[in-house]
MOPAC internal coordinates of N, CA, C and O (Angstrom, degrees):
PM7 1SCF
backbone

  N    0.0000 0     0.00 0     0.00 0    0    0    0
  C    1.4505 1     0.00 0     0.00 0    1    0    0
  C    1.5265 1   108.39 1     0.00 0    2    1    0
  O    1.2310 1   121.02 1   -49.19 1    3    2    1
  N    1.3019 1   115.65 1   130.81 1    3    2    1
  C    1.4560 1   121.87 1   175.08 1    5    3    2
  C    1.5186 1   108.15 1   -89.52 1    6    5    3
  O    1.2310 1   119.80 1   -51.25 1    7    6    5
  N    1.3174 1   117.98 1   128.75 1    7    6    5
  C    1.4550 1   122.23 1   178.82 1    9    7    6
  C    1.5206 1   107.97 1  -114.12 1   10    9    7
  O    1.2310 1   120.76 1   -54.94 1   11   10    9
  N    1.3343 1   116.16 1   125.06 1   11   10    9
  C    1.4584 1   122.11 1  -179.08 1   13   11   10
  C    1.5145 1   110.12 1  -123.79 1   14   13   11
  O    1.2310 1   120.81 1   -31.06 1   15   14   13
  N    1.3030 1   116.05 1   148.94 1   15   14   13
  C    1.4652 1   121.24 1   173.05 1   17   15   14
  C    1.5141 1   108.38 1  -100.66 1   18   17   15
  O    1.2310 1   120.49 1   -45.11 1   19   18   17
  N    1.3171 1   116.66 1   134.89 1   19   18   17
  C    1.4619 1   122.34 1   178.65 1   21   19   18
  C    1.5123 1   108.63 1  -139.38 1   22   21   19
  O    1.2310 1   120.63 1   -31.07 1   23   22   21
  N    1.2982 1   116.40 1   148.93 1   23   22   21
  C    1.4566 1   122.56 1   172.56 1   25   23   22
  C    1.5174 1   108.70 1   -98.91 1   26   25   23
  O    1.2310 1   121.00 1    -8.56 1   27   26   25
  N    1.3282 1   115.69 1   171.44 1   27   26   25
  C    1.4593 1   120.66 1   176.75 1   29   27   26
  C    1.5246 1   110.07 1   -55.57 1   30   29   27
  O    1.2310 1   120.57 1   -39.40 1   31   30   29
  N    1.3137 1   116.51 1   140.60 1   31   30   29
  C    1.4667 1   125.51 1  -179.80 1   33   31   30
  C    1.5296 1   113.75 1    70.44 1   34   33   31
  O    1.2310 1   119.38 1  -172.22 1   35   34   33
  N    1.3263 1   118.78 1     7.78 1   35   34   33
  C    1.4588 1   121.20 1   173.68 1   37   35   34
  C    1.5265 1   108.65 1   -96.57 1   38   37   35
  O    1.2310 1   120.94 1   -24.96 1   39   38   37
  N    1.3239 1   115.80 1   155.04 1   39   38   37
  C    1.4650 1   120.98 1  -173.19 1   41   39   38
  C    1.5117 1   112.68 1  -125.35 1   42   41   39
  O    1.2310 1   122.11 1   -15.33 1   43   42   41
  N    1.3156 1   113.57 1   164.67 1   43   42   41
  C    1.4587 1   124.19 1   172.62 1   45   43   42
  C    1.5271 1   105.40 1  -127.77 1   46   45   43
  O    1.2310 1   120.06 1   -42.70 1   47   46   45
  N    1.3172 1   117.48 1   137.30 1   47   46   45
  C    1.4579 1   121.21 1   179.20 1   49   47   46
  C    1.5264 1   108.62 1  -112.20 1   50   49   47
  O    1.2310 1   120.94 1   -49.25 1   51   50   49
  N    1.3284 1   115.80 1   130.75 1   51   50   49
  C    1.4588 1   122.25 1   177.35 1   53   51   50
  C    1.5255 1   107.18 1  -113.04 1   54   53   51
  O    1.2310 1   120.96 1   -58.65 1   55   54   53
  N    1.3111 1   115.76 1   121.35 1   55   54   53
  C    1.4606 1   119.49 1  -176.30 1   57   55   54
  C    1.5181 1   109.59 1    64.05 1   58   57   55
  O    1.2310 1   120.92 1    33.91 1   59   58   57
  N    1.3143 1   115.85 1  -146.09 1   59   58   57
  C    1.4578 1   120.45 1  -179.57 1   61   59   58
  C    1.5167 1   113.41 1   -99.97 1   62   61   59
  O    1.2310 1   119.99 1   167.46 1   63   62   61
  N    1.3370 1   117.63 1   -12.54 1   63   62   61
  C    1.4598 1   117.21 1  -169.77 1   65   63   62
  C    1.5286 1   116.40 1  -139.23 1   66   65   63
  O    1.2310 1   119.67 1  -162.45 1   67   66   65
  N    1.3202 1   118.24 1    17.55 1   67   66   65
  C    1.4657 1   120.79 1   175.47 1   69   67   66
  C    1.5252 1   108.05 1  -121.89 1   70   69   67
  O    1.2310 1   120.90 1   -57.11 1   71   70   69
  N    1.3348 1   115.88 1   122.89 1   71   70   69
  C    1.4655 1   121.47 1  -179.61 1   73   71   70
  C    1.5255 1   108.29 1  -122.15 1   74   73   71
  O    1.2310 1   120.96 1   -53.79 1   75   74   73
  N    1.3218 1   115.76 1   126.21 1   75   74   73
  C    1.4602 1   122.02 1   176.67 1   77   75   74
  C    1.5232 1   107.37 1  -112.54 1   78   77   75
  O    1.2310 1   120.60 1   -57.48 1   79   78   77
  N    1.3303 1   116.46 1   122.52 1   79   78   77
  C    1.4585 1   122.01 1  -176.87 1   81   79   78
  C    1.5173 1   110.19 1  -118.34 1   82   81   79
  O    1.2310 1   120.36 1   -44.65 1   83   82   81
  N    1.3257 1   116.92 1   135.35 1   83   82   81
  C    1.4627 1   121.50 1   173.72 1   85   83   82
  C    1.5236 1   106.44 1   -76.16 1   86   85   83
  O    1.2310 1   120.56 1   -67.22 1   87   86   85
  N    1.3214 1   116.54 1   112.78 1   87   86   85
  C    1.4576 1   121.90 1  -175.78 1   89   87   86
  C    1.5270 1   111.25 1   -89.46 1   90   89   87
  O    1.2310 1   120.90 1   140.40 1   91   90   89
  N    1.3300 1   115.88 1   -39.60 1   91   90   89
  C    1.4604 1   119.43 1  -176.07 1   93   91   90
  C    1.5226 1   109.13 1  -158.42 1   94   93   91
  O    1.2310 1   120.76 1   -28.20 1   95   94   93
  N    1.3214 1   116.15 1   151.80 1   95   94   93
  C    1.4602 1   122.72 1   175.82 1   97   95   94
  C    1.5227 1   106.75 1  -133.15 1   98   97   95
  O    1.2310 1   120.82 1   -58.55 1   99   98   97
  N    1.3208 1   116.03 1   121.45 1   99   98   97
  C    1.4824 1   121.07 1   178.13 1  101   99   98
  C    1.5207 1   108.01 1  -134.51 1  102  101   99
  O    1.2310 1   120.62 1   -70.88 1  103  102  101
  N    1.2990 1   116.43 1   109.12 1  103  102  101
  C    1.4629 1   120.20 1  -178.66 1  105  103  102
  C    1.5061 1   110.69 1    60.92 1  106  105  103
  O    1.2310 1   120.83 1    57.39 1  107  106  105
  N    1.3282 1   116.02 1  -122.61 1  107  106  105
  C    1.4658 1   119.95 1  -178.81 1  109  107  106
  C    1.5279 1   112.40 1   -98.22 1  110  109  107
  O    1.2310 1   120.30 1  -164.69 1  111  110  109
  N    1.3399 1   117.03 1    15.31 1  111  110  109
  C    1.4557 1   121.28 1  -178.83 1  113  111  110
  C    1.5259 1   110.75 1  -115.54 1  114  113  111
  O    1.2310 1   120.92 1   -46.67 1  115  114  113
  N    1.3201 1   115.85 1   133.33 1  115  114  113
  C    1.4627 1   122.49 1   179.82 1  117  115  114
  C    1.5235 1   107.91 1  -116.89 1  118  117  115
  O    1.2310 1   119.94 1   -48.63 1  119  118  117
  N    1.3399 1   117.71 1   131.37 1  119  118  117
  C    1.4628 1   121.80 1   174.79 1  121  119  118
  C    1.5174 1   107.68 1  -100.25 1  122  121  119
  O    1.2310 1   121.23 1   -50.79 1  123  122  121
  N    1.3407 1   115.26 1   129.21 1  123  122  121
  C    1.4530 1   121.42 1  -178.78 1  125  123  122
  C    1.5260 1   109.80 1  -115.40 1  126  125  123
  O    1.2310 1   121.05 1   -38.44 1  127  126  125
  N    1.3228 1   115.60 1   141.56 1  127  126  125
  C    1.4557 1   121.47 1   170.79 1  129  127  126
  C    1.5185 1   107.10 1  -105.76 1  130  129  127
  O    1.2310 1   120.41 1   -45.31 1  131  130  129
  N    1.3318 1   116.81 1   134.69 1  131  130  129
  C    1.4595 1   120.81 1  -177.56 1  133  131  130
  C    1.5241 1   108.61 1  -123.67 1  134  133  131
  O    1.2310 1   121.04 1   -59.53 1  135  134  133
  N    1.3222 1   115.62 1   120.47 1  135  134  133
  C    1.4620 1   121.49 1   175.25 1  137  135  134
  C    1.5201 1   107.13 1  -108.62 1  138  137  135
  O    1.2310 1   121.05 1   -63.00 1  139  138  137
  N    1.3255 1   115.60 1   117.00 1  139  138  137
  C    1.4674 1   121.19 1  -178.30 1  141  139  138
  C    1.5160 1   108.26 1  -145.08 1  142  141  139
  O    1.2310 1   120.28 1   -24.41 1  143  142  141
  N    1.3293 1   117.07 1   155.59 1  143  142  141
  C    1.4666 1   119.72 1   175.82 1  145  143  142
  C    1.5249 1   110.35 1   -57.92 1  146  145  143
  O    1.2310 1   120.55 1   -32.01 1  147  146  145
  N    1.3158 1   116.56 1   147.99 1  147  146  145
  C    1.4575 1   121.62 1  -176.42 1  149  147  146
  C    1.5250 1   112.66 1   -59.78 1  150  149  147
  O    1.2310 1   119.79 1   153.81 1  151  150  149
  N    1.3297 1   118.01 1   -26.19 1  151  150  149
  C    1.4633 1   119.94 1  -178.71 1  153  151  150
  C    1.5276 1   112.72 1   -76.96 1  154  153  151
  O    1.2310 1   119.96 1   173.97 1  155  154  153
  N    1.3209 1   117.68 1    -6.03 1  155  154  153
  C    1.4620 1   121.89 1   176.99 1  157  155  154
  C    1.5252 1   108.28 1  -101.32 1  158  157  155
  O    1.2310 1   120.77 1   -60.80 1  159  158  157
  N    1.3201 1   116.14 1   119.20 1  159  158  157
  C    1.4662 1   120.74 1   179.09 1  161  159  158
  C    1.5208 1   109.94 1   -73.99 1  162  161  159
  O    1.2310 1   120.86 1   -42.82 1  163  162  161
  N    1.3162 1   115.97 1   137.18 1  163  162  161
  C    1.4617 1   121.74 1   177.00 1  165  163  162
  C    1.5274 1   107.25 1  -128.76 1  166  165  163
  O    1.2310 1   120.73 1   -61.89 1  167  166  165
  N    1.3319 1   116.21 1   118.11 1  167  166  165
  C    1.4652 1   121.73 1  -179.13 1  169  167  166
  C    1.5191 1   109.57 1  -137.29 1  170  169  167
  O    1.2310 1   120.84 1   -24.01 1  171  170  169
  N    1.3324 1   115.99 1   155.99 1  171  170  169
  C    1.4598 1   119.56 1   166.24 1  173  171  170
  C    1.5207 1   106.55 1   -66.56 1  174  173  171
  O    1.2310 1   120.39 1   -27.73 1  175  174  173
  N    1.3203 1   116.86 1   152.27 1  175  174  173
  C    1.4690 1   120.68 1  -175.81 1  177  175  174
  C    1.5225 1   111.78 1   -57.46 1  178  177  175
  O    1.2310 1   119.80 1   136.67 1  179  178  177
  N    1.3408 1   118.00 1   -43.33 1  179  178  177
  C    1.4644 1   119.35 1  -177.20 1  181  179  178
  C    1.5289 1   111.40 1   -66.85 1  182  181  179
  O    1.2310 1   119.75 1   148.26 1  183  182  181
  N    1.3272 1   118.08 1   -31.74 1  183  182  181
  C    1.4622 1   121.13 1   176.59 1  185  183  182
  C    1.5250 1   109.41 1   -70.11 1  186  185  183
  O    1.2310 1   120.32 1   135.07 1  187  186  185
  N    1.3186 1   117.00 1   -44.93 1  187  186  185
  C    1.4678 1   121.81 1   178.34 1  189  187  186
  C    1.5318 1   110.41 1   -57.58 1  190  189  187
  O    1.2310 1   120.19 1   134.39 1  191  190  189
  N    1.3271 1   117.24 1   -45.61 1  191  190  189
  C    1.4635 1   120.95 1  -179.54 1  193  191  190
  C    1.5294 1   111.23 1   -64.26 1  194  193  191
  O    1.2310 1   119.94 1   142.24 1  195  194  193
  N    1.3307 1   117.73 1   -37.76 1  195  194  193
  C    1.4613 1   121.14 1   177.72 1  197  195  194
  C    1.5288 1   110.51 1   -65.57 1  198  197  195
  O    1.2310 1   120.03 1   139.44 1  199  198  197
  N    1.3202 1   117.54 1   -40.56 1  199  198  197
  C    1.4662 1   121.63 1   177.08 1  201  199  198
  C    1.5251 1   109.72 1   -61.56 1  202  201  199
  O    1.2310 1   120.45 1   135.14 1  203  202  201
  N    1.3222 1   116.75 1   -44.86 1  203  202  201
  C    1.4575 1   120.60 1   179.72 1  205  203  202
  C    1.5319 1   111.26 1   -61.72 1  206  205  203
  O    1.2310 1   120.23 1   137.34 1  207  206  205
  N    1.3393 1   117.17 1   -42.66 1  207  206  205
  C    1.4729 1   120.64 1   177.98 1  209  207  206
  C    1.5332 1   110.57 1   -60.49 1  210  209  207
  O    1.2310 1   120.79 1   133.90 1  211  210  209
  N    1.3387 1   116.09 1   -46.10 1  211  210  209
  C    1.4581 1   120.39 1   179.92 1  213  211  210
  C    1.5284 1   111.03 1   -62.50 1  214  213  211
  O    1.2310 1   120.25 1   139.50 1  215  214  213
  N    1.3168 1   117.12 1   -40.50 1  215  214  213
  C    1.4660 1   120.49 1   178.80 1  217  215  214
  C    1.5219 1   111.12 1   -63.90 1  218  217  215
  O    1.2310 1   120.49 1   137.48 1  219  218  217
  N    1.3413 1   116.66 1   -42.52 1  219  218  217
  C    1.4644 1   119.76 1   178.30 1  221  219  218
  C    1.5280 1   110.89 1   -63.50 1  222  221  219
  O    1.2310 1   121.16 1   137.45 1  223  222  221
  N    1.3311 1   115.38 1   -42.55 1  223  222  221
  C    1.4698 1   119.44 1   179.22 1  225  223  222
  C    1.5275 1   110.42 1   -63.89 1  226  225  223
  O    1.2310 1   119.96 1   137.24 1  227  226  225
  N    1.3103 1   117.69 1   -42.76 1  227  226  225
  C    1.4644 1   121.04 1  -179.40 1  229  227  226
  C    1.5258 1   111.16 1   -64.87 1  230  229  227
  O    1.2310 1   120.28 1   146.32 1  231  230  229
  N    1.3201 1   117.06 1   -33.68 1  231  230  229
  C    1.4611 1   119.75 1  -179.07 1  233  231  230
  C    1.5271 1   111.73 1   -71.53 1  234  233  231
  O    1.2310 1   120.33 1   164.24 1  235  234  233
  N    1.3281 1   116.97 1   -15.76 1  235  234  233
  C    1.4691 1   120.72 1   179.40 1  237  235  234
  C    1.5230 1   112.80 1   -96.11 1  238  237  235
  O    1.2310 1   119.80 1  -174.69 1  239  238  237
  N    1.3206 1   117.98 1     5.31 1  239  238  237
  C    1.4614 1   120.41 1  -179.48 1  241  239  238
  C    1.5229 1   110.51 1   -64.18 1  242  241  239
  O    1.2310 1   121.32 1   -38.82 1  243  242  241
  N    1.2951 1   115.08 1   141.18 1  243  242  241
  C    1.4596 1   120.95 1   172.73 1  245  243  242
  C    1.5286 1   107.86 1   -74.58 1  246  245  243
  O    1.2310 1   119.83 1   -28.11 1  247  246  245
  N    1.3361 1   117.92 1   151.89 1  247  246  245
  C    1.4632 1   120.38 1  -179.75 1  249  247  246
  C    1.5312 1   113.18 1   -53.57 1  250  249  247
  O    1.2310 1   120.01 1   141.60 1  251  250  249
  N    1.3299 1   117.59 1   -38.40 1  251  250  249
  C    1.4617 1   120.76 1   179.54 1  253  251  250
  C    1.5309 1   110.61 1   -64.44 1  254  253  251
  O    1.2310 1   119.77 1   139.29 1  255  254  253
  N    1.3325 1   118.04 1   -40.71 1  255  254  253
  C    1.4652 1   121.55 1   178.10 1  257  255  254
  C    1.5256 1   110.83 1   -64.23 1  258  257  255
  O    1.2310 1   120.47 1   140.17 1  259  258  257
  N    1.3246 1   116.70 1   -39.83 1  259  258  257
  C    1.4614 1   120.64 1   179.41 1  261  259  258
  C    1.5247 1   110.64 1   -63.36 1  262  261  259
  O    1.2310 1   120.00 1   140.66 1  263  262  261
  N    1.3394 1   117.61 1   -39.34 1  263  262  261
  C    1.4683 1   120.41 1   178.43 1  265  263  262
  C    1.5265 1   110.72 1   -64.97 1  266  265  263
  O    1.2310 1   120.03 1   142.65 1  267  266  265
  N    1.3353 1   117.54 1   -37.35 1  267  266  265
  C    1.4645 1   120.19 1   177.76 1  269  267  266
  C    1.5177 1   110.81 1   -63.42 1  270  269  267
  O    1.2310 1   120.07 1   140.72 1  271  270  269
  N    1.3224 1   117.47 1   -39.28 1  271  270  269
  C    1.4663 1   121.38 1   178.84 1  273  271  270
  C    1.5217 1   109.87 1   -65.79 1  274  273  271
  O    1.2310 1   120.08 1   138.40 1  275  274  273
  N    1.3446 1   117.45 1   -41.60 1  275  274  273
  C    1.4607 1   121.36 1   179.26 1  277  275  274
  C    1.5165 1   111.36 1   -59.42 1  278  277  275
  O    1.2310 1   119.75 1   145.43 1  279  278  277
  N    1.3141 1   118.08 1   -34.57 1  279  278  277
  C    1.4703 1   121.90 1  -179.46 1  281  279  278
  C    1.5260 1   112.40 1   -67.65 1  282  281  279
  O    1.2310 1   119.95 1   161.12 1  283  282  281
  N    1.3220 1   117.71 1   -18.88 1  283  282  281
  C    1.4637 1   120.73 1  -179.63 1  285  283  282
  C    1.5239 1   112.09 1   -69.59 1  286  285  283
  O    1.2310 1   119.99 1   160.48 1  287  286  285
  N    1.3190 1   117.62 1   -19.52 1  287  286  285
  C    1.4608 1   120.77 1   179.67 1  289  287  286
  C    1.5060 1   111.38 1   103.35 1  290  289  287
  O    1.2310 1   120.93 1    -6.49 1  291  290  289
  N    1.3289 1   115.82 1   173.51 1  291  290  289
  C    1.4726 1   119.83 1  -177.28 1  293  291  290
  C    1.5229 1   110.95 1   -69.87 1  294  293  291
  O    1.2310 1   120.56 1   -29.27 1  295  294  293
  N    1.3238 1   116.54 1   150.73 1  295  294  293
  C    1.4643 1   119.80 1   178.06 1  297  295  294
  C    1.5232 1   110.26 1   -69.35 1  298  297  295
  O    1.2310 1   120.85 1   -25.42 1  299  298  297
  N    1.3075 1   115.98 1   154.58 1  299  298  297
  C    1.4599 1   121.53 1   176.21 1  301  299  298
  C    1.5178 1   107.80 1   -74.57 1  302  301  299
  O    1.2310 1   120.06 1   -52.00 1  303  302  301
  N    1.3369 1   117.48 1   128.00 1  303  302  301
  C    1.4639 1   121.45 1  -177.79 1  305  303  302
  C    1.5135 1   110.08 1   -85.02 1  306  305  303
  O    1.2310 1   121.36 1   -43.65 1  307  306  305
  N    1.3212 1   115.00 1   136.35 1  307  306  305
  C    1.4618 1   120.85 1   174.17 1  309  307  306
  C    1.5153 1   108.65 1   -81.90 1  310  309  307
  O    1.2310 1   120.87 1   -19.34 1  311  310  309
  N    1.2959 1   115.94 1   160.66 1  311  310  309
  C    1.4535 1   121.37 1   176.39 1  313  311  310
  C    1.5237 1   108.80 1   -59.81 1  314  313  311
  O    1.2310 1   120.11 1   -57.49 1  315  314  313
  N    1.3302 1   117.39 1   122.51 1  315  314  313
  C    1.4598 1   121.26 1  -176.59 1  317  315  314
  C    1.5206 1   112.29 1   -74.63 1  318  317  315
  O    1.2310 1   119.80 1   172.52 1  319  318  317
  N    1.3319 1   117.99 1    -7.48 1  319  318  317
  C    1.4552 1   120.82 1  -179.18 1  321  319  318
  C    1.5264 1   111.81 1   -92.26 1  322  321  319
  O    1.2310 1   119.86 1  -153.95 1  323  322  321
  N    1.3138 1   117.87 1    26.05 1  323  322  321
  C    1.4551 1   121.02 1  -178.03 1  325  323  322
  C    1.5302 1   110.51 1   -67.73 1  326  325  323
  O    1.2310 1   121.38 1   -17.54 1  327  326  325
  N    1.3015 1   114.97 1   162.46 1  327  326  325
  C    1.4535 1   120.78 1   178.76 1  329  327  326
  C    1.5205 1   109.24 1  -105.93 1  330  329  327
  O    1.2310 1   120.53 1   -13.44 1  331  330  329
  N    1.3082 1   116.59 1   166.56 1  331  330  329
  C    1.4638 1   120.92 1   178.27 1  333  331  330
  C    1.5275 1   110.82 1   -60.10 1  334  333  331
  O    1.2310 1   119.56 1   151.86 1  335  334  333
  N    1.3404 1   118.44 1   -28.14 1  335  334  333
  C    1.4612 1   120.13 1  -178.57 1  337  335  334
  C    1.5164 1   111.72 1   -66.77 1  338  337  335
  O    1.2310 1   119.55 1   164.43 1  339  338  337
  N    1.3561 1   118.46 1   -15.57 1  339  338  337
  C    1.4611 1   120.62 1   176.43 1  341  339  338
  C    1.5175 1   111.57 1   -63.83 1  342  341  339
  O    1.2310 1   119.79 1   154.71 1  343  342  341
  N    1.3353 1   118.01 1   -25.29 1  343  342  341
  C    1.4637 1   121.97 1  -178.57 1  345  343  342
  C    1.5188 1   113.09 1   -88.84 1  346  345  343
  O    1.2310 1   120.09 1   175.70 1  347  346  345
  N    1.2902 1   117.43 1    -4.30 1  347  346  345
  C    1.4636 1   120.44 1  -174.58 1  349  347  346
  C    1.5012 1   110.80 1   -88.41 1  350  349  347
  O    1.2310 1   120.10 1   180.00 1  351  350  349

């Protein structure tokens, strides 16, 4: 693990197209801004782990259970113009 020190408004660049900026520091909490291409998923760790659990559970569905889910209808689509801050 690489550990870096940054002040507010300073950034770290990962590769050629991911920029992480320290937006704010309050006590023991740091707010980060992350600029990344839309094809790269950015999640908090606990959200990522929950997604992985749900995916594993869904992959274990029996065919009959999957057909019952299909009968519920299509999922409601979120606005595709969301920003990265929607995941924070």
